C-alpha positions in Angstrom: 234.0 280.3 277.3 234.1 279.8 281.0 232.9 276.6 281.0 236.5 274.9 279.0 238.4 277.4 280.0 238.1 276.4 283.3 238.1 272.9 282.6 241.4 273.1 281.1 242.8 275.2 283.7 243.0 272.2 285.9 244.6 270.3 283.5 248.7 270.3 282.6 248.8 273.6 280.7 249.1 272.7 277.3 250.2 275.2 274.6 247.9 274.1 272.0 245.3 274.4 274.2 245.9 278.3 275.3 245.7 278.5 271.3 242.4 277.3 270.8 240.8 279.4 273.7 242.3 282.5 272.0 241.2 281.0 268.6 238.2 280.5 270.6 237.9 283.9 272.5 238.8 285.9 269.2 235.6 284.4 267.7 233.4 285.1 270.0 234.3 288.7 271.3 234.4 289.6 267.2 231.2 287.9 266.9 232.1 285.3 264.5 230.8 281.9 264.1 233.5 279.2 265.0 233.6 277.0 262.3 235.7 273.4 262.0 238.1 272.4 264.1 237.8 275.0 266.9 234.0 274.1 267.3 234.6 270.3 267.7 237.3 271.7 269.9 234.8 273.9 272.2 231.9 270.8 271.8 235.0 268.0 272.7 235.8 270.7 276.0 232.3 271.1 276.7 231.8 267.0 276.7 234.6 266.0 278.7 233.9 268.8 281.3 230.2 267.3 281.6 231.4 263.9 282.1 234.8 264.9 284.7 231.9 266.6 286.5 229.6 263.6 286.7 232.4 261.2 288.4 234.4 260.2 285.1 237.6 260.1 284.8 240.2 262.5 282.0 241.0 259.1 279.9 237.1 257.6 280.2 235.8 261.6 279.8 238.1 261.9 277.0 236.8 258.7 274.8 233.3 259.2 275.8 233.5 262.8 274.2 234.9 261.4 270.8 233.0 258.9 270.8 229.1 261.0 272.0 230.6 263.6 269.6 231.3 260.6 266.6 234.5 263.1 266.5 238.8 261.7 266.0 241.6 262.9 267.8 242.7 264.0 265.2 240.4 266.5 263.9 240.4 269.0 267.4 242.8 271.2 267.1 243.0 273.4 263.9 245.2 273.4 261.4 247.1 276.6 262.0 247.5 275.4 265.6 249.2 272.3 264.2 251.6 273.6 262.2 252.3 276.6 264.4 253.2 273.2 267.5 254.1 270.5 265.6 256.1 269.0 268.5 252.3 268.0 269.7 251.2 266.3 266.4 252.2 263.3 265.2 252.1 262.5 261.3 248.4 261.5 261.1 247.1 263.8 263.0 248.9 266.3 260.2 246.8 263.8 257.4 243.9 263.6 258.9 244.2 268.0 257.5 246.2 267.6 254.3 248.8 268.7 255.7 252.4 268.9 254.8 255.2 266.5 256.8 
């Protein structure tokens, strides 16, 4: 968790990222198994951090991390976070999770 917390701390603050970190911290603190979007977010941010530490800029690291994990941008945030911060997510993201518009 320290890796992705530190990684995200150098980015512009974004409420959905903070919400995802809170979800992961809650799961880990309660010894729960992270699944779905929580795992997607954790793996993506970990990969992205490693790539940026190797000298990649954010945009390249983000795209490469998505490719490496065969992930879509739409799958990185939990539906509860999408519903809470609707202004940050488009209809394609909502459709990915089968959420109402």
